[in-house]
C-alpha positions in Angstrom: -160.7 39.7 -6.4 -161.0 40.2 -2.7 -160.9 43.8 -1.3 -159.4 43.0 2.0 -157.0 45.5 3.6 -154.0 43.2 3.0 -154.7 43.1 -0.7 -155.0 46.9 -0.9 -151.8 47.3 1.0 -149.9 45.0 -1.4 -151.3 46.9 -4.4 -150.0 50.1 -2.9 -146.6 48.5 -2.5 -146.7 47.4 -6.1 -147.1 51.1 -7.2 -143.7 51.8 -5.6 -142.1 49.9 -8.4 -142.5 52.9 -10.8 -141.1 55.5 -8.4 -137.7 57.1 -8.4 -135.3 54.7 -6.5 -134.7 57.2 -3.7 -138.4 57.1 -2.9 -138.5 53.3 -3.0 -135.7 53.0 -0.4 -137.2 51.7 2.9 -136.7 53.9 6.0 -135.3 50.9 7.9 -134.5 47.2 7.5 -137.6 46.4 9.6 -139.8 48.3 7.2 -138.2 46.5 4.3 -139.0 43.2 5.9 -142.6 44.2 6.6 -143.0 45.3 2.9 -141.5 42.0 1.6 -143.8 39.9 3.9 -146.8 42.0 2.7 -145.8 41.4 -0.9 -145.4 37.7 -0.4 -148.8 37.5 1.4 -150.4 39.3 -1.5 -148.9 36.9 -3.9 -150.1 33.9 -1.8 -153.6 35.4 -1.8 -153.7 35.9 -5.5 -152.6 32.3 -6.1 -155.4 31.1 -3.7 -157.9 33.2 -5.7 -156.6 31.8 -9.0 -156.9 28.2 -7.6 -160.6 28.8 -6.9 -161.6 29.9 -10.4 -163.8 27.6 -12.5 -162.6 26.1 -15.8 -164.9 28.3 -17.8 -163.6 31.4 -16.3 -160.0 30.2 -16.9 -160.9 29.7 -20.6 -162.3 33.2 -20.7 -159.0 34.7 -19.5 -156.9 32.4 -21.6 -155.3 30.3 -18.8 -155.4 26.5 -18.8 -156.0 24.5 -15.6 -152.5 23.0 -16.1 -151.0 26.5 -16.0 -153.0 27.3 -12.8 -151.7 24.1 -11.1 -148.1 25.1 -12.0 -148.6 28.6 -10.8 -150.2 27.6 -7.5 -147.6 25.0 -6.8 -144.9 27.7 -6.6 -143.7 28.8 -3.2 -145.0 32.3 -2.2 -141.5 33.8 -2.5 -141.1 32.7 -6.1 -142.4 34.7 -9.1 
């Protein structure tokens, strides 16, 4: 996994999921939009990384190439 600043920022946003809702609430609609875009960018990066894995690595983690194709074909905004 890449350790680029964007990836780190997305991981920090992911940790907000477990917090009390009053702490997750964005300070402004603009901040909410920036967070959402950062989350989508992180998802896109993860799918790019997944697409680059070799078949033997996929077997090691229990994912088939078919599942990878299906996951990577999804738009960045879709889970």
